[in-house]
C-alpha positions in Angstrom: 18.8 26.9 4.3 15.6 28.6 3.3 15.1 28.5 -0.5 13.0 31.7 -0.4 15.9 33.5 1.4 18.4 32.2 -1.1 16.3 33.2 -4.0 15.8 36.7 -2.6 19.5 37.0 -2.0 20.2 35.9 -5.5 17.7 38.4 -6.9 19.3 41.3 -4.9 22.8 40.3 -6.1 21.6 40.1 -9.7 20.0 43.6 -9.4 23.2 45.0 -8.0 25.3 43.4 -10.7 23.0 44.6 -13.5 23.5 48.3 -12.4 27.3 48.3 -13.0 30.1 46.7 -14.9 29.9 43.6 -12.8 28.7 40.9 -15.2 32.0 39.1 -14.8 31.7 39.3 -11.1 28.3 37.8 -11.4 29.6 34.8 -13.4 32.5 34.4 -11.0 30.3 34.6 -8.0 27.9 32.0 -9.4 30.9 29.7 -10.2 32.3 30.2 -6.7 28.9 29.5 -5.0 28.3 26.5 -7.2 31.7 25.0 -6.3 31.1 25.8 -2.6 27.7 24.1 -2.6 29.1 21.1 -4.5 31.6 20.5 -1.7 28.9 20.5 0.9 27.6 17.1 -0.4 24.0 18.3 -0.3 21.0 16.3 -1.5 17.9 17.7 -3.2 14.6 17.9 -1.4 13.3 15.3 -3.8 16.0 12.8 -3.1 15.5 13.4 0.7 11.8 12.7 0.4 12.4 9.6 -1.6 14.9 8.3 1.0 12.5 9.1 3.8 9.7 7.1 2.1 12.1 4.1 1.5 13.1 4.2 5.2 9.4 4.3 6.3 8.6 1.3 4.2 11.7 -0.5 5.5 10.8 0.2 9.1 7.2 -1.1 8.4 8.6 -4.3 6.9 11.0 -4.9 9.9 8.0 -4.5 12.2 6.0 -7.0 10.2 8.9 -9.5 10.1 9.4 -9.1 13.8 5.7 -9.9 14.3 6.0 -13.0 12.1 9.1 -14.2 13.9 7.3 -13.8 17.3 4.3 -15.8 16.0 6.6 -18.6 14.7 8.5 -18.7 18.0 5.2 -18.9 19.9 4.0 -21.7 17.6 7.3 -23.6 18.1 6.8 -23.7 21.8 8.1 -20.2 22.7 11.7 -21.2 22.4 13.6 -18.4 20.6 16.9 -19.5 18.9 
């Protein structure tokens, strides 16, 4: 979901709520949306970026280890186990 769109939607809803006796509706709507988003099991952008970096480092390490194994196999006469 686009954060800018969500922010704009929130702003519009707040403006509508401020014009009438809907302060309770605003609190209830926030609670409802908060509960709904909590059930979606979403991660923050920060957590996503961190996990992407961890995965990239892990992939690079696997490639390096595969290279080392190939060198060791070649040094041992080319006989993989």
